[in-house]
N, C-alpha and C positions, 0 to 999 in steps of 0.2 A: 859448936861456931868457929877453932882455928884449926883442928882440921878441914873443915869445909871450905874457909879461905885459903888451905894450906890447898888442896883439888885446885880451885881455881886459878890458884900461881901455875900451877902445874902444867894447869891445860890451858894457861894462857901461850904458857912458854911453851910448849908443843907443837899447837899453831903459827905460831910467830916465827916457830923454827924454820916448820913448812913451807912457812909464806916464802921464809929468802931463800929456801931453795928451789925453789921452782924455780923452774926458769920455759918461756914459752921457747921454746929449741924451733931444728925443723919438721918441718911438718908432711907426710908424705901427702902428693895429691889425690882427689873424689877418683874415685873407680870412672869409666866412662860405659853402658851396654850399648850395643847396635848390633842391627840384622842384617844376613847378608840372603840372597836365593841362588840355591843351583838345582841343574838337574842332574837326574838318576845317575848319568851316569859319573858326572864329577865325583858326587859323591861316593862311586865306588872304586875309584879309578884313584881320586884326589885330585886335585887341579888349583891353579895361581888363583888369586882373581885379586881386584883391584879393590878399595874403600874409599870411598870420598864421605870425611867424616868435617862438621864446624864445631866445634869444639875449641875451650877455653887452650892457648897454647902459652910458651913462655914469649914473652914478647922483641917482639928480632931485630927490635933496634939499638934498647939496651939488654939485652940479651937476657931476660928476667928480673934487672939488679931493679927496674924504676927507675935509674935516672939519665938524664938527659946525657948521651954518650961524649966521653970524655971527663964530665964527675961521679964524681963518687957519693956516695948515703956515708951520714957522718955518721958516732954511737950518740946514741941518744941521750943527753947528760940528768935527763930527773931519772932517768931507772935506771942505768951508768949501762946501756947495751941489756937489760937484765929481762927486758918488755914486758916485768913486772913492779911494782910498788908496795910496801903496808901500809895498812891501816891500821889504827885502832878505835875500837866500836869500847864503850866501856871496858869489863878486862881479857877481852878478846881483842889478836892480834890477826889479821888477815890480809893474804895479797888478793890484790886488782891487778888486770890488762893497765898498762899505762896510757893515760888518753894525750900524750903527745906524741906518743909515737906507734900509737892504738896496737900495741902488745907487738910491734915488730922486732925494738930493740935498737934502730935506729931513723935517722932523719931525711929527709931526701928536700935537699934546700933545694933545686933545681930539677921539675920532676921529665921524664921522658915527655915531647910530645906527643907518639903514637900512642903509651900506655897512660897518660897520664897518672904513673907515678904507684899502679899498681903491678906493674912486673908479667903479667898477661895480657891477651886479646886475645881476642874471638877471633880463630882462623875455619879456612876450607883446607885441608891438608889430606894428600891420598898417599894411601898405602897399600900393599903390595903383601896379600897373604897368602899361605900355605896350606891348605886343604890339604888336613892329611888319607889320605887312603881308607874305607870306610865308616868315613861320618856317619851320624844316625843324623835322621830328622830330628829337630828341636836342640841339638849338642850342643852344648858349649864351649866355646876355644877363649882361651885365657892366651894374650899378648901386653906382657913385659913392660912394665914403664912407658906406654904408650894412653896412658889416660892422661889426664890433667895436668898440670904442673904442682911440683910442690910448692909448701911456701917455708919464704925465710931458708931454700939454701935444700929441701926436705926432696926425698928421690917422686919420681912422677909415680902416676896409682897405673893402674890397669885396663886393661881394652880388653873387656867379654867381648862377644862376638855370635851370636847365635845363629845357630846355622839352618834354614830351613830347605825342603827337599822334596821338587816338584814331585809328582808323580810317573812312572813310567809307561808306559799307552802298552805293551807286552810286559813288561818284567815287573815283579815285587818281589820282597828282602820280605824273609823274618832269623834275626840275631844275625849271622852271617853265610847265610846258605842264599843263595840266586834259587829265587820261587818262577815260574812258568804253566801256563796251562796251555793245552797243547791238544787241537780236536782230534775225533780220531771216529769211524764206521765202527757202525760192527761188524760189517766180516771182519776190520783187522784185531780186532780183539776177541772174539773169539775163536779165531784160526790162530792168530799171531801173528806179528810181522816187526817189519825193523823201521825204526820214525827217523826221520832227520831231523833231528831238533836245534833251536841255533839258542847259543852262549850270548853275552855283550860281545864277545870278540870275535866269533865263531860260528860253527853251530859240530850238535855231537849227534852222532849212531846212537840209538837205546832199541835197546833190544822186547817187545812185550809178548810174553812167554804166549800161548791157547789156554782160554776163559780169562784172559785178565778181565777183572769190574768196572767198568765206569766209574772211576771218581779216586781209581790208586793212585798210590803216588809212588811216584818211580826215584832214586835218588843215585844222581850223577855222582863218583867223589871231586874232591878236590876243584869243580866249577862254578864254584860261589866264589864270594867276596875277601879278599883277603887279608889275614887276620896283621896286626901288627905284628906279630915275631912271626908270621913271613908264609903260617902256612894257611891256606883256604876254604874255605866250605864248600857246602854240595852245595849242587845244579835240582836242584825237586819241581820234578814235573809228573804233576796231573793230567791225566787221563782224560777226559769227554767226551760225551758218545754228543757230535752231529746228528741232530735226528732232522733229515730234508723234512721242506715245507711242505710239500704233495708228491707223487710217487705217478707213475704212470706204465702204461704198457706193457712189459714185461720184466720191470723192477717192481711193479703192485703183483705183477699172479707171480712173483717169484714168493714175494712175501706173504702172500697170503698164504700158496703154499707151506713154506716155513711154519707156517701158525700151524696149520692145520695137523702137523708131522710131530710140529712139540707141544701139543695140547693136550699129553699128560702128567708136560713138567709146569709145575706151580712152585715159581717163582716166591706166595708168599707165605708158604707154609708154613717156612719154621715164623713168621713175624705172629699169622691165625693158631701157629704151637705157644707163643709166647702167650698172648694175648691171652690163649684161654688159658693157660695157667696160671694169671694173673687175676681171671674174671672167681676163679674157683679158689 
């Protein structure tokens, strides 16, 4: 029993001591999240966009003090500014927020008429945000100290902006590489040619060697999306045969003549051989 009493006394002392040391000091404000939509080119090259936010902010009338301008809050006489008071229950002593000052440690005798003593008010504000070049669709960007205001002199929270990128009619993206699909004719692939391929800024000449297959991807170095280190990704050009919806006259005759001249060539021979091996 003596040992048990000693334990209870020690535990009570520890709890009481911890309660006396704790203070409700400054606390960071809550983080805020919002969304912004930009087009494909803005995502690749970077852009400056306005953000219109409706969120709690420090009261402009009282500067966040909660007191009417010209007055100042006074220290709570109950908790001596600690924001906490000690209370005993049986063998335990613990701390709880002061009821007189609601845990703030201060008493506001003459509240601010704008925020009713809260120190914050909901406001519509406009920020100018710089979106870095190469931002990804769905990426979150952090703006430090642009969230909700802190309490009791604490720092503001952060603002997190999620970026949504609209698709482009011509270009796509694969990491830092820019992608584009270019229609070509069968003769261009069979005989070879030089294509003029668009980029985001201008055009670039791409050589197609004779016998190139449809669906082949050609890589143009350094014509993609700029990385953070200043280097650029590549432009990936996919060649896709454009088949005419109908042929007439000499074009139809020429194609039939070509089909007869190449009748001995079976483009599916390799596929059939692979399927035959699988069946065997």
